[in-house]
PDB file of N, CA, C, O and CB in Angstrom:
ATOM      1  N   MET A   1      -4.241  66.582   2.447  1.00  0.00           N
ATOM      2  CA  MET A   1      -3.877  65.787   1.212  1.00  0.00           C
ATOM      3  C   MET A   1      -2.397  65.633   1.044  1.00  0.00           C
ATOM      4  O   MET A   1      -1.719  66.647   1.206  1.00  0.00           O
ATOM      5  CB  MET A   1      -4.436  66.447  -0.051  1.00  0.00           C
ATOM      6  N   ALA A   2      -1.830  64.563   0.757  1.00  0.00           N
ATOM      7  CA  ALA A   2      -0.576  64.139   0.592  1.00  0.00           C
ATOM      8  C   ALA A   2       0.112  64.730  -0.487  1.00  0.00           C
ATOM      9  O   ALA A   2      -0.540  64.988  -1.498  1.00  0.00           O
ATOM     10  CB  ALA A   2      -0.560  62.856   0.480  1.00  0.00           C
ATOM     11  N   ILE A   3       1.423  65.012  -0.447  1.00  0.00           N
ATOM     12  CA  ILE A   3       2.229  65.692  -1.492  1.00  0.00           C
ATOM     13  C   ILE A   3       2.116  64.936  -2.824  1.00  0.00           C
ATOM     14  O   ILE A   3       1.968  65.546  -3.883  1.00  0.00           O
ATOM     15  CB  ILE A   3       3.735  65.791  -1.056  1.00  0.00           C
ATOM     16  N   GLU A   4       2.193  63.486  -2.745  1.00  0.00           N
ATOM     17  CA  GLU A   4       2.101  62.787  -4.004  1.00  0.00           C
ATOM     18  C   GLU A   4       0.835  62.928  -4.715  1.00  0.00           C
ATOM     19  O   GLU A   4       0.814  62.957  -5.946  1.00  0.00           O
ATOM     20  CB  GLU A   4       2.339  61.424  -3.811  1.00  0.00           C
ATOM     21  N   ARG A   5      -0.295  63.023  -3.957  1.00  0.00           N
ATOM     22  CA  ARG A   5      -1.586  63.203  -4.644  1.00  0.00           C
ATOM     23  C   ARG A   5      -1.728  64.622  -5.403  1.00  0.00           C
ATOM     24  O   ARG A   5      -2.260  64.752  -6.505  1.00  0.00           O
ATOM     25  CB  ARG A   5      -2.731  63.052  -3.573  1.00  0.00           C
ATOM     26  N   ILE A   6      -1.149  65.696  -4.609  1.00  0.00           N
ATOM     27  CA  ILE A   6      -1.238  66.930  -5.057  1.00  0.00           C
ATOM     28  C   ILE A   6      -0.482  66.994  -6.405  1.00  0.00           C
ATOM     29  O   ILE A   6      -0.968  67.571  -7.378  1.00  0.00           O
ATOM     30  CB  ILE A   6      -0.746  67.863  -4.035  1.00  0.00           C
ATOM     31  N   VAL A   7       0.685  66.403  -6.429  1.00  0.00           N
ATOM     32  CA  VAL A   7       1.526  66.459  -7.562  1.00  0.00           C
ATOM     33  C   VAL A   7       0.846  65.775  -8.750  1.00  0.00           C
ATOM     34  O   VAL A   7       0.876  66.278  -9.873  1.00  0.00           O
ATOM     35  CB  VAL A   7       2.862  65.830  -7.250  1.00  0.00           C
ATOM     36  N   MET A   8       0.240  64.634  -8.484  1.00  0.00           N
ATOM     37  CA  MET A   8      -0.457  64.020  -9.647  1.00  0.00           C
ATOM     38  C   MET A   8      -1.777  64.733 -10.074  1.00  0.00           C
ATOM     39  O   MET A   8      -2.178  64.624 -11.233  1.00  0.00           O
ATOM     40  CB  MET A   8      -0.774  62.565  -9.314  1.00  0.00           C
ATOM     41  N   LEU A   9      -2.421  65.428  -9.186  1.00  0.00           N
ATOM     42  CA  LEU A   9      -3.536  66.250  -9.478  1.00  0.00           C
ATOM     43  C   LEU A   9      -3.094  67.417 -10.231  1.00  0.00           C
ATOM     44  O   LEU A   9      -3.773  67.768 -11.196  1.00  0.00           O
ATOM     45  CB  LEU A   9      -4.245  66.650  -8.267  1.00  0.00           C
ATOM     46  N   VAL A  10      -2.018  68.077  -9.907  1.00  0.00           N
ATOM     47  CA  VAL A  10      -1.642  69.248 -10.699  1.00  0.00           C
ATOM     48  C   VAL A  10      -1.053  68.872 -12.062  1.00  0.00           C
ATOM     49  O   VAL A  10      -1.254  69.627 -13.013  1.00  0.00           O
ATOM     50  CB  VAL A  10      -0.644  70.090  -9.928  1.00  0.00           C
ATOM     51  N   ALA A  11      -0.359  67.788 -12.209  1.00  0.00           N
ATOM     52  CA  ALA A  11       0.119  67.236 -13.448  1.00  0.00           C
ATOM     53  C   ALA A  11      -0.977  66.950 -14.397  1.00  0.00           C
ATOM     54  O   ALA A  11      -0.935  67.339 -15.565  1.00  0.00           O
ATOM     55  CB  ALA A  11       0.884  66.023 -13.206  1.00  0.00           C
ATOM     56  N   GLY A  12      -2.034  66.217 -13.863  1.00  0.00           N
ATOM     57  CA  GLY A  12      -3.218  65.943 -14.616  1.00  0.00           C
ATOM     58  C   GLY A  12      -3.971  67.151 -15.171  1.00  0.00           C
ATOM     59  O   GLY A  12      -4.355  67.227 -16.338  1.00  0.00           O
ATOM     60  N   PHE A  13      -4.144  68.058 -14.267  1.00  0.00           N
ATOM     61  CA  PHE A  13      -4.748  69.292 -14.624  1.00  0.00           C
ATOM     62  C   PHE A  13      -4.004  70.084 -15.730  1.00  0.00           C
ATOM     63  O   PHE A  13      -4.573  70.632 -16.674  1.00  0.00           O
ATOM     64  CB  PHE A  13      -4.862  70.110 -13.415  1.00  0.00           C
ATOM     65  N   MET A  14      -2.695  70.080 -15.511  1.00  0.00           N
ATOM     66  CA  MET A  14      -1.890  70.792 -16.544  1.00  0.00           C
ATOM     67  C   MET A  14      -1.892  70.199 -17.878  1.00  0.00           C
ATOM     68  O   MET A  14      -1.841  70.950 -18.852  1.00  0.00           O
ATOM     69  CB  MET A  14      -0.523  70.889 -16.132  1.00  0.00           C
ATOM     70  N   VAL A  15      -1.953  68.774 -18.045  1.00  0.00           N
ATOM     71  CA  VAL A  15      -2.004  68.199 -19.245  1.00  0.00           C
ATOM     72  C   VAL A  15      -3.307  68.374 -19.791  1.00  0.00           C
ATOM     73  O   VAL A  15      -3.351  68.681 -20.982  1.00  0.00           O
ATOM     74  CB  VAL A  15      -1.632  66.883 -19.190  1.00  0.00           C
ATOM     75  N   LEU A  16      -4.493  68.228 -19.104  1.00  0.00           N
ATOM     76  CA  LEU A  16      -5.783  68.406 -19.675  1.00  0.00           C
ATOM     77  C   LEU A  16      -5.912  69.864 -20.039  1.00  0.00           C
ATOM     78  O   LEU A  16      -6.457  70.154 -21.104  1.00  0.00           O
ATOM     79  CB  LEU A  16      -6.893  67.950 -18.719  1.00  0.00           C
ATOM     80  N   ALA A  17      -5.472  70.763 -19.269  1.00  0.00           N
ATOM     81  CA  ALA A  17      -5.651  72.254 -19.636  1.00  0.00           C
ATOM     82  C   ALA A  17      -4.820  72.599 -20.992  1.00  0.00           C
ATOM     83  O   ALA A  17      -5.322  73.279 -21.887  1.00  0.00           O
ATOM     84  CB  ALA A  17      -5.097  73.234 -18.354  1.00  0.00           C
ATOM     85  N   SER A  18      -3.636  72.122 -21.054  1.00  0.00           N
ATOM     86  CA  SER A  18      -2.771  72.511 -22.191  1.00  0.00           C
ATOM     87  C   SER A  18      -3.436  71.775 -23.416  1.00  0.00           C
ATOM     88  O   SER A  18      -3.520  72.341 -24.505  1.00  0.00           O
ATOM     89  CB  SER A  18      -1.155  72.073 -21.955  1.00  0.00           C
ATOM     90  N   ALA A  19      -3.879  70.568 -23.219  1.00  0.00           N
ATOM     91  CA  ALA A  19      -4.508  69.812 -24.332  1.00  0.00           C
ATOM     92  C   ALA A  19      -5.771  70.678 -24.943  1.00  0.00           C
ATOM     93  O   ALA A  19      -5.862  70.949 -26.140  1.00  0.00           O
ATOM     94  CB  ALA A  19      -5.013  68.318 -23.760  1.00  0.00           C
ATOM     95  N   LEU A  20      -6.630  71.030 -24.047  1.00  0.00           N
ATOM     96  CA  LEU A  20      -7.831  71.876 -24.429  1.00  0.00           C
ATOM     97  C   LEU A  20      -7.357  73.204 -24.898  1.00  0.00           C
ATOM     98  O   LEU A  20      -8.007  73.732 -25.801  1.00  0.00           O
ATOM     99  CB  LEU A  20      -8.834  72.072 -23.229  1.00  0.00           C
ATOM    100  N   LEU A  21      -6.285  73.841 -24.402  1.00  0.00           N
ATOM    101  CA  LEU A  21      -5.955  75.127 -24.968  1.00  0.00           C
ATOM    102  C   LEU A  21      -5.370  74.908 -26.287  1.00  0.00           C
ATOM    103  O   LEU A  21      -5.578  75.768 -27.143  1.00  0.00           O
ATOM    104  CB  LEU A  21      -5.023  75.916 -24.096  1.00  0.00           C
ATOM    105  N   SER A  22      -4.612  73.800 -26.598  1.00  0.00           N
ATOM    106  CA  SER A  22      -4.043  73.484 -28.026  1.00  0.00           C
ATOM    107  C   SER A  22      -5.065  73.413 -28.983  1.00  0.00           C
ATOM    108  O   SER A  22      -4.899  73.853 -30.121  1.00  0.00           O
ATOM    109  CB  SER A  22      -3.284  72.175 -28.108  1.00  0.00           C
ATOM    110  N   VAL A  23      -6.272  72.811 -28.550  1.00  0.00           N
ATOM    111  CA  VAL A  23      -7.438  72.565 -29.462  1.00  0.00           C
ATOM    112  C   VAL A  23      -8.134  73.833 -29.861  1.00  0.00           C
ATOM    113  O   VAL A  23      -8.444  74.110 -31.020  1.00  0.00           O
ATOM    114  CB  VAL A  23      -8.456  71.642 -28.803  1.00  0.00           C
ATOM    115  N   TYR A  24      -8.362  74.611 -28.766  1.00  0.00           N
ATOM    116  CA  TYR A  24      -9.231  75.665 -28.918  1.00  0.00           C
ATOM    117  C   TYR A  24      -8.558  77.066 -29.082  1.00  0.00           C
ATOM    118  O   TYR A  24      -9.186  78.038 -29.503  1.00  0.00           O
ATOM    119  CB  TYR A  24     -10.112  75.649 -27.792  1.00  0.00           C
ATOM    120  N   HIS A  25      -7.296  77.105 -28.738  1.00  0.00           N
ATOM    121  CA  HIS A  25      -6.605  78.425 -28.852  1.00  0.00           C
ATOM    122  C   HIS A  25      -5.473  78.402 -29.784  1.00  0.00           C
ATOM    123  O   HIS A  25      -5.550  79.101 -30.794  1.00  0.00           O
ATOM    124  CB  HIS A  25      -6.107  78.887 -27.532  1.00  0.00           C
ATOM    125  N   ALA A  26      -4.395  77.660 -29.565  1.00  0.00           N
ATOM    126  CA  ALA A  26      -3.055  77.709 -30.366  1.00  0.00           C
ATOM    127  C   ALA A  26      -2.465  76.321 -30.078  1.00  0.00           C
ATOM    128  O   ALA A  26      -2.426  75.847 -28.943  1.00  0.00           O
ATOM    129  CB  ALA A  26      -1.973  78.987 -29.876  1.00  0.00           C
ATOM    130  N   PRO A  27      -2.012  75.705 -31.164  1.00  0.00           N
ATOM    131  CA  PRO A  27      -1.316  74.394 -31.029  1.00  0.00           C
ATOM    132  C   PRO A  27      -0.091  74.434 -30.223  1.00  0.00           C
ATOM    133  O   PRO A  27       0.356  73.358 -29.824  1.00  0.00           O
ATOM    134  CB  PRO A  27      -0.965  73.858 -32.340  1.00  0.00           C
ATOM    135  N   GLU A  28       0.548  75.587 -29.912  1.00  0.00           N
ATOM    136  CA  GLU A  28       1.853  75.726 -29.253  1.00  0.00           C
ATOM    137  C   GLU A  28       1.662  75.293 -27.781  1.00  0.00           C
ATOM    138  O   GLU A  28       2.647  74.996 -27.105  1.00  0.00           O
ATOM    139  CB  GLU A  28       2.413  77.232 -29.362  1.00  0.00           C
ATOM    140  N   TRP A  29       0.408  75.253 -27.271  1.00  0.00           N
ATOM    141  CA  TRP A  29       0.151  74.790 -25.924  1.00  0.00           C
ATOM    142  C   TRP A  29       0.525  73.287 -25.689  1.00  0.00           C
ATOM    143  O   TRP A  29       0.525  72.793 -24.562  1.00  0.00           O
ATOM    144  CB  TRP A  29      -1.312  75.010 -25.612  1.00  0.00           C
ATOM    145  N   LEU A  30       0.834  72.614 -26.789  1.00  0.00           N
ATOM    146  CA  LEU A  30       1.263  71.304 -26.591  1.00  0.00           C
ATOM    147  C   LEU A  30       2.562  71.224 -26.076  1.00  0.00           C
ATOM    148  O   LEU A  30       2.882  70.156 -25.555  1.00  0.00           O
ATOM    149  CB  LEU A  30       1.189  70.583 -27.730  1.00  0.00           C
ATOM    150  N   TYR A  31       3.433  72.204 -26.117  1.00  0.00           N
ATOM    151  CA  TYR A  31       4.765  72.240 -25.576  1.00  0.00           C
ATOM    152  C   TYR A  31       4.603  72.129 -24.021  1.00  0.00           C
ATOM    153  O   TYR A  31       5.408  71.470 -23.364  1.00  0.00           O
ATOM    154  CB  TYR A  31       5.542  73.577 -26.026  1.00  0.00           C
ATOM    155  N   LEU A  32       3.586  72.763 -23.465  1.00  0.00           N
ATOM    156  CA  LEU A  32       3.372  72.525 -21.978  1.00  0.00           C
ATOM    157  C   LEU A  32       3.035  71.021 -21.580  1.00  0.00           C
ATOM    158  O   LEU A  32       3.427  70.491 -20.540  1.00  0.00           O
ATOM    159  CB  LEU A  32       2.185  73.445 -21.489  1.00  0.00           C
ATOM    160  N   THR A  33       2.281  70.430 -22.520  1.00  0.00           N
ATOM    161  CA  THR A  33       1.958  69.003 -22.274  1.00  0.00           C
ATOM    162  C   THR A  33       3.247  68.218 -22.240  1.00  0.00           C
ATOM    163  O   THR A  33       3.447  67.351 -21.390  1.00  0.00           O
ATOM    164  CB  THR A  33       0.993  68.426 -23.372  1.00  0.00           C
ATOM    165  N   GLY A  34       4.195  68.562 -23.260  1.00  0.00           N
ATOM    166  CA  GLY A  34       5.499  67.886 -23.315  1.00  0.00           C
ATOM    167  C   GLY A  34       6.311  68.123 -22.166  1.00  0.00           C
ATOM    168  O   GLY A  34       6.970  67.211 -21.667  1.00  0.00           O
ATOM    169  N   PHE A  35       6.309  69.394 -21.667  1.00  0.00           N
ATOM    170  CA  PHE A  35       7.151  69.830 -20.498  1.00  0.00           C
ATOM    171  C   PHE A  35       6.623  69.011 -19.281  1.00  0.00           C
ATOM    172  O   PHE A  35       7.466  68.525 -18.526  1.00  0.00           O
ATOM    173  CB  PHE A  35       7.047  71.476 -20.224  1.00  0.00           C
ATOM    174  N   VAL A  36       5.371  68.828 -19.042  1.00  0.00           N
ATOM    175  CA  VAL A  36       4.843  68.161 -17.800  1.00  0.00           C
ATOM    176  C   VAL A  36       5.172  66.704 -17.953  1.00  0.00           C
ATOM    177  O   VAL A  36       5.447  66.047 -16.948  1.00  0.00           O
ATOM    178  CB  VAL A  36       3.249  68.378 -17.587  1.00  0.00           C
ATOM    179  N   GLY A  37       5.162  66.122 -19.223  1.00  0.00           N
ATOM    180  CA  GLY A  37       5.537  64.734 -19.356  1.00  0.00           C
ATOM    181  C   GLY A  37       6.986  64.460 -19.144  1.00  0.00           C
ATOM    182  O   GLY A  37       7.348  63.421 -18.591  1.00  0.00           O
ATOM    183  N   VAL A  38       7.835  65.372 -19.572  1.00  0.00           N
ATOM    184  CA  VAL A  38       9.274  65.235 -19.385  1.00  0.00           C
ATOM    185  C   VAL A  38       9.598  65.333 -17.752  1.00  0.00           C
ATOM    186  O   VAL A  38      10.395  64.577 -17.195  1.00  0.00           O
ATOM    187  CB  VAL A  38      10.058  66.437 -20.268  1.00  0.00           C
ATOM    188  N   ASN A  39       8.906  66.311 -17.125  1.00  0.00           N
ATOM    189  CA  ASN A  39       9.071  66.449 -15.769  1.00  0.00           C
ATOM    190  C   ASN A  39       8.647  65.183 -14.980  1.00  0.00           C
ATOM    191  O   ASN A  39       9.332  64.765 -14.047  1.00  0.00           O
ATOM    192  CB  ASN A  39       8.331  67.622 -15.338  1.00  0.00           C
ATOM    193  N   LEU A  40       7.502  64.588 -15.380  1.00  0.00           N
ATOM    194  CA  LEU A  40       7.093  63.324 -14.685  1.00  0.00           C
ATOM    195  C   LEU A  40       8.008  62.249 -14.945  1.00  0.00           C
ATOM    196  O   LEU A  40       8.232  61.478 -14.011  1.00  0.00           O
ATOM    197  CB  LEU A  40       5.741  62.880 -15.080  1.00  0.00           C
ATOM    198  N   MET A  41       8.646  62.036 -16.185  1.00  0.00           N
ATOM    199  CA  MET A  41       9.594  61.116 -16.322  1.00  0.00           C
ATOM    200  C   MET A  41      10.929  61.285 -15.585  1.00  0.00           C
ATOM    201  O   MET A  41      11.578  60.349 -15.117  1.00  0.00           O
ATOM    202  CB  MET A  41       9.792  61.016 -17.607  1.00  0.00           C
ATOM    203  N   PHE A  42      11.262  62.566 -15.534  1.00  0.00           N
ATOM    204  CA  PHE A  42      12.531  62.961 -14.762  1.00  0.00           C
ATOM    205  C   PHE A  42      12.377  62.562 -13.273  1.00  0.00           C
ATOM    206  O   PHE A  42      13.225  61.934 -12.639  1.00  0.00           O
ATOM    207  CB  PHE A  42      12.812  64.573 -14.869  1.00  0.00           C
ATOM    208  N   SER A  43      11.215  62.993 -12.802  1.00  0.00           N
ATOM    209  CA  SER A  43      10.913  62.726 -11.250  1.00  0.00           C
ATOM    210  C   SER A  43      10.800  61.169 -11.099  1.00  0.00           C
ATOM    211  O   SER A  43      11.239  60.717 -10.042  1.00  0.00           O
ATOM    212  CB  SER A  43       9.417  63.491 -10.705  1.00  0.00           C
ATOM    213  N   ALA A  44      10.354  60.417 -11.871  1.00  0.00           N
ATOM    214  CA  ALA A  44      10.287  58.950 -11.796  1.00  0.00           C
ATOM    215  C   ALA A  44      11.597  58.395 -11.792  1.00  0.00           C
ATOM    216  O   ALA A  44      11.788  57.472 -11.000  1.00  0.00           O
ATOM    217  CB  ALA A  44       9.519  58.359 -12.898  1.00  0.00           C
ATOM    218  N   MET A  45      12.626  58.801 -12.580  1.00  0.00           N
ATOM    219  CA  MET A  45      13.890  58.257 -12.676  1.00  0.00           C
ATOM    220  C   MET A  45      14.791  58.745 -11.605  1.00  0.00           C
ATOM    221  O   MET A  45      15.661  57.999 -11.157  1.00  0.00           O
ATOM    222  CB  MET A  45      14.434  58.523 -13.955  1.00  0.00           C
ATOM    223  N   THR A  46      14.631  59.973 -11.163  1.00  0.00           N
ATOM    224  CA  THR A  46      15.624  60.451 -10.198  1.00  0.00           C
ATOM    225  C   THR A  46      15.032  60.580  -8.728  1.00  0.00           C
ATOM    226  O   THR A  46      15.789  60.678  -7.762  1.00  0.00           O
ATOM    227  CB  THR A  46      16.173  61.836 -10.684  1.00  0.00           C
ATOM    228  N   GLY A  47      13.750  60.578  -8.605  1.00  0.00           N
ATOM    229  CA  GLY A  47      13.100  60.805  -7.221  1.00  0.00           C
ATOM    230  C   GLY A  47      13.088  62.239  -6.859  1.00  0.00           C
ATOM    231  O   GLY A  47      12.743  62.510  -5.709  1.00  0.00           O
ATOM    232  N   PHE A  48      13.419  63.223  -7.682  1.00  0.00           N
ATOM    233  CA  PHE A  48      13.502  64.626  -7.486  1.00  0.00           C
ATOM    234  C   PHE A  48      12.296  65.326  -8.379  1.00  0.00           C
ATOM    235  O   PHE A  48      12.178  65.249  -9.602  1.00  0.00           O
ATOM    236  CB  PHE A  48      15.010  65.140  -7.913  1.00  0.00           C
ATOM    237  N   CYS A  49      11.494  65.977  -7.523  1.00  0.00           N
ATOM    238  CA  CYS A  49      10.332  66.834  -8.269  1.00  0.00           C
ATOM    239  C   CYS A  49      10.430  68.160  -7.671  1.00  0.00           C
ATOM    240  O   CYS A  49      10.384  68.263  -6.446  1.00  0.00           O
ATOM    241  CB  CYS A  49       8.745  66.243  -8.070  1.00  0.00           C
ATOM    242  N   PRO A  50      10.571  69.270  -8.482  1.00  0.00           N
ATOM    243  CA  PRO A  50      10.709  70.513  -7.988  1.00  0.00           C
ATOM    244  C   PRO A  50       9.452  71.116  -7.294  1.00  0.00           C
ATOM    245  O   PRO A  50       9.519  72.048  -6.493  1.00  0.00           O
ATOM    246  CB  PRO A  50      11.137  71.311  -9.041  1.00  0.00           C
ATOM    247  N   MET A  51       8.309  70.503  -7.670  1.00  0.00           N
ATOM    248  CA  MET A  51       7.144  70.983  -6.982  1.00  0.00           C
ATOM    249  C   MET A  51       7.018  70.633  -5.385  1.00  0.00           C
ATOM    250  O   MET A  51       6.444  71.331  -4.550  1.00  0.00           O
ATOM    251  CB  MET A  51       5.964  70.411  -7.726  1.00  0.00           C
ATOM    252  N   VAL A  52       7.671  69.422  -5.163  1.00  0.00           N
ATOM    253  CA  VAL A  52       7.715  68.901  -3.760  1.00  0.00           C
ATOM    254  C   VAL A  52       8.392  69.971  -2.810  1.00  0.00           C
ATOM    255  O   VAL A  52       8.003  70.138  -1.654  1.00  0.00           O
ATOM    256  CB  VAL A  52       8.538  67.499  -3.710  1.00  0.00           C
ATOM    257  N   ILE A  53       9.400  70.662  -3.361  1.00  0.00           N
ATOM    258  CA  ILE A  53      10.126  71.647  -2.536  1.00  0.00           C
ATOM    259  C   ILE A  53       9.093  72.664  -2.018  1.00  0.00           C
ATOM    260  O   ILE A  53       9.034  72.962  -0.825  1.00  0.00           O
ATOM    261  CB  ILE A  53      11.289  72.372  -3.371  1.00  0.00           C
ATOM    262  N   PHE A  54       8.222  73.224  -3.022  1.00  0.00           N
ATOM    263  CA  PHE A  54       7.324  74.242  -2.602  1.00  0.00           C
ATOM    264  C   PHE A  54       6.204  73.676  -1.784  1.00  0.00           C
ATOM    265  O   PHE A  54       5.733  74.369  -0.882  1.00  0.00           O
ATOM    266  CB  PHE A  54       6.796  74.971  -3.765  1.00  0.00           C
ATOM    267  N   LEU A  55       5.742  72.486  -2.020  1.00  0.00           N
ATOM    268  CA  LEU A  55       4.746  71.966  -1.145  1.00  0.00           C
ATOM    269  C   LEU A  55       5.241  71.620   0.305  1.00  0.00           C
ATOM    270  O   LEU A  55       4.509  71.730   1.288  1.00  0.00           O
ATOM    271  CB  LEU A  55       4.175  70.764  -1.784  1.00  0.00           C
ATOM    272  N   ARG A  56       6.393  71.243   0.351  1.00  0.00           N
ATOM    273  CA  ARG A  56       7.097  71.157   1.746  1.00  0.00           C
ATOM    274  C   ARG A  56       7.051  72.440   2.454  1.00  0.00           C
ATOM    275  O   ARG A  56       6.653  72.520   3.617  1.00  0.00           O
ATOM    276  CB  ARG A  56       8.600  70.743   1.631  1.00  0.00           C
ATOM    277  N   LYS A  57       7.447  73.431   1.777  1.00  0.00           N
ATOM    278  CA  LYS A  57       7.476  74.838   2.435  1.00  0.00           C
ATOM    279  C   LYS A  57       6.064  75.324   2.788  1.00  0.00           C
ATOM    280  O   LYS A  57       5.956  76.184   3.662  1.00  0.00           O
ATOM    281  CB  LYS A  57       8.152  75.920   1.453  1.00  0.00           C
ATOM    282  N   PHE A  58       5.034  74.866   2.207  1.00  0.00           N
ATOM    283  CA  PHE A  58       3.588  75.239   2.563  1.00  0.00           C
ATOM    284  C   PHE A  58       3.200  74.202   3.647  1.00  0.00           C
ATOM    285  O   PHE A  58       2.049  74.290   4.076  1.00  0.00           O
ATOM    286  CB  PHE A  58       2.526  75.179   1.220  1.00  0.00           C
ATOM    287  N   GLY A  59       3.867  73.394   4.065  1.00  0.00           N
ATOM    288  CA  GLY A  59       3.423  72.437   5.265  1.00  0.00           C
ATOM    289  C   GLY A  59       2.827  71.218   4.828  1.00  0.00           C
ATOM    290  O   GLY A  59       2.215  70.569   5.676  1.00  0.00           O
ATOM    291  N   PHE A  60       2.896  70.766   3.602  1.00  0.00           N
ATOM    292  CA  PHE A  60       2.185  69.597   3.210  1.00  0.00           C
ATOM    293  C   PHE A  60       3.157  68.382   3.630  1.00  0.00           C
ATOM    294  O   PHE A  60       4.370  68.567   3.721  1.00  0.00           O
ATOM    295  CB  PHE A  60       1.820  69.639   1.595  1.00  0.00           C
ATOM    296  N   LYS A  61       2.607  67.219   3.863  1.00  0.00           N
ATOM    297  CA  LYS A  61       3.347  66.089   4.330  1.00  0.00           C
ATOM    298  C   LYS A  61       3.352  64.979   3.191  1.00  0.00           C
ATOM    299  O   LYS A  61       2.497  64.921   2.307  1.00  0.00           O
ATOM    300  CB  LYS A  61       2.711  65.555   5.687  1.00  0.00           C
ATOM    301  N   HIS A  62       4.345  64.169   3.313  1.00  0.00           N
ATOM    302  CA  HIS A  62       4.395  62.946   2.432  1.00  0.00           C
ATOM    303  C   HIS A  62       3.329  61.946   2.894  1.00  0.00           C
ATOM    304  O   HIS A  62       2.971  61.985   4.071  1.00  0.00           O
ATOM    305  CB  HIS A  62       5.843  62.257   2.470  1.00  0.00           C
ATOM    306  N   GLY A  63       2.826  61.104   2.097  1.00  0.00           N
ATOM    307  CA  GLY A  63       1.996  60.145   2.498  1.00  0.00           C
ATOM    308  C   GLY A  63       2.001  59.041   1.361  1.00  0.00           C
ATOM    309  O   GLY A  63       2.601  59.205   0.298  1.00  0.00           O
ATOM    310  N   ALA A  64       1.248  57.853   1.693  1.00  0.00           N
ATOM    311  CA  ALA A  64       1.255  56.829   0.681  1.00  0.00           C
ATOM    312  C   ALA A  64       0.081  57.158  -0.193  1.00  0.00           C
ATOM    313  O   ALA A  64      -1.092  57.187   0.179  1.00  0.00           O
ATOM    314  CB  ALA A  64       1.179  55.374   1.277  1.00  0.00           C
ATOM    315  N   ALA A  65       0.581  57.426  -1.521  1.00  0.00           N
ATOM    316  CA  ALA A  65      -0.499  57.765  -2.552  1.00  0.00           C
ATOM    317  C   ALA A  65      -1.337  56.638  -2.879  1.00  0.00           C
ATOM    318  O   ALA A  65      -2.518  56.839  -3.162  1.00  0.00           O
ATOM    319  CB  ALA A  65       0.082  58.270  -3.836  1.00  0.00           C
ATOM    320  N   PHE A  66      -0.837  55.436  -2.871  1.00  0.00           N
ATOM    321  CA  PHE A  66      -1.576  54.276  -3.287  1.00  0.00           C
ATOM    322  C   PHE A  66      -1.635  53.296  -2.060  1.00  0.00           C
ATOM    323  O   PHE A  66      -0.575  52.800  -1.678  1.00  0.00           O
ATOM    324  CB  PHE A  66      -0.898  53.605  -4.570  1.00  0.00           C
ATOM    325  N   ARG A  67      -2.710  53.016  -1.476  1.00  0.00           N
ATOM    326  CA  ARG A  67      -2.758  52.074  -0.388  1.00  0.00           C
ATOM    327  C   ARG A  67      -3.516  50.938  -0.867  1.00  0.00           C
ATOM    328  O   ARG A  67      -3.713  49.972  -0.130  1.00  0.00           O
ATOM    329  CB  ARG A  67      -3.358  52.647   0.873  1.00  0.00           C
TER     330      ARG A  67
END
């Protein structure tokens, strides 16, 4: 699986998980949703994503996410 797809998968999972946790546990979990959103905007504007560094170290390769 390509790095871009993994990043989108993890971001989507984190948003969904934090939204569910905010409904069923505590509303403070919405801060995690905001944090993920800010990181997505930051990476879109700068081209830098911290998660990519870790994924490269684990041997994942870049690929075309949308063909």
